[in-house]
C-alpha positions as CSV (number, residue, x, y, z in Angstrom):
1,X,32.6,21.6,27.1
2,X,30.3,22.4,24.3
3,X,28.9,19.4,22.5
4,X,29.4,19.1,19.0
5,X,25.7,18.8,17.7
6,X,25.2,18.1,14.3
7,X,21.6,19.3,12.8
8,X,20.0,16.4,11.1
9,X,19.6,16.1,7.2
10,X,16.8,18.1,5.6
11,X,14.4,15.7,4.7
12,X,13.2,15.5,0.9
13,X,10.0,16.8,1.0
14,X,7.5,18.5,-1.7
15,X,4.6,20.5,-1.0
16,X,2.8,17.8,1.1
17,X,5.3,17.3,3.5
18,X,6.0,20.9,4.3
19,X,2.2,21.7,4.7
20,X,2.6,18.6,7.0
21,X,5.4,20.0,8.8
22,X,4.1,23.4,9.3
23,X,0.6,21.7,10.5
24,X,2.4,20.0,13.4
25,X,4.8,22.7,14.4
26,X,1.7,25.2,14.9
27,X,-0.9,23.1,15.9
28,X,0.7,20.1,17.4
29,X,3.9,21.3,18.8
30,X,4.3,18.5,21.5
31,X,4.3,15.8,19.2
32,X,6.9,17.8,16.2
33,X,8.7,18.4,19.1
34,X,8.9,14.6,20.5
35,X,9.4,13.4,17.0
36,X,12.6,15.9,16.3
37,X,13.6,15.4,19.5
38,X,14.1,11.3,18.3
39,X,14.8,11.8,15.0
40,X,11.6,10.6,13.5
41,X,10.3,13.7,11.9
42,X,12.0,13.7,8.3
43,X,11.0,9.9,8.4
44,X,7.8,10.7,8.8
45,X,7.4,13.8,6.4
46,X,8.9,11.8,3.7
47,X,6.3,9.0,4.1
48,X,3.5,11.5,4.2
49,X,4.9,13.3,1.2
50,X,4.7,9.9,-0.7
51,X,1.6,9.0,0.5
52,X,0.0,11.8,-0.2
53,X,1.2,12.3,-3.8
54,X,0.1,8.7,-4.5
55,X,-3.4,9.8,-2.7
56,X,-3.8,12.6,-4.9
57,X,-2.9,10.7,-8.4
58,X,-5.4,8.2,-7.4
59,X,-8.1,10.3,-6.2
60,X,-7.5,12.9,-9.4
61,X,-7.5,9.6,-11.8
62,X,-11.0,8.2,-10.0
63,X,-12.6,11.9,-10.2
64,X,-12.0,12.3,-13.8
65,X,-13.2,9.0,-14.9
66,X,-16.2,8.7,-12.7
67,X,-17.2,12.1,-14.0
68,X,-16.5,11.2,-17.7
69,X,-13.4,13.5,-18.0
70,X,-11.6,12.0,-20.7
71,X,-9.3,12.7,-23.5
72,X,-11.7,12.8,-26.2
73,X,-13.5,16.1,-24.1
74,X,-9.8,17.3,-24.0
75,X,-9.8,17.0,-28.1
76,X,-13.3,18.3,-28.4
77,X,-13.1,21.5,-26.1
78,X,-10.0,22.1,-24.3
79,X,-11.2,24.9,-21.8
80,X,-14.2,22.3,-20.9
81,X,-11.5,19.8,-19.9
82,X,-9.4,22.3,-18.0
83,X,-12.1,23.5,-15.9
84,X,-13.3,20.4,-15.0
85,X,-9.8,19.1,-14.0
86,X,-8.9,21.7,-12.0
87,X,-12.5,21.3,-10.2
88,X,-11.2,18.0,-9.5
89,X,-7.6,18.2,-8.5
90,X,-9.0,21.2,-6.2
91,X,-11.3,18.6,-4.5
92,X,-8.6,16.0,-4.6
93,X,-6.4,18.3,-3.0
94,X,-8.9,19.3,-0.2
95,X,-9.4,15.5,0.8
96,X,-5.8,14.7,1.1
97,X,-5.1,17.7,3.3
98,X,-8.4,16.8,5.7
99,X,-7.2,12.4,5.3
100,X,-3.4,13.2,5.7
101,X,-1.9,16.7,6.3
102,X,-4.3,17.6,9.0
103,X,-5.1,14.5,10.6
104,X,-5.0,14.5,14.9
105,X,-1.9,11.8,15.3
106,X,1.6,12.3,14.3
């Protein structure tokens, strides 16, 4: 007698949800297993992905405003605008990683 087990639907996640999954699987194995067995993992990954995208967008806009990176700068000196926006995006991604992806609670 073999049970008819059906795997859960794969979550609809982006890069942040996938990073969270990898982190839980490698560093927080008991939490990962418990969430997977209770069926809460996909919802958690989807919510984390949504929150991460929102936080990244908000931080990028706030940092750009704070540092004076505007459309006027983009029109004047595109390379400088790109350099500064890349720096802002990189810093915002590091904040998202530390605050949402690598947090200790599941």
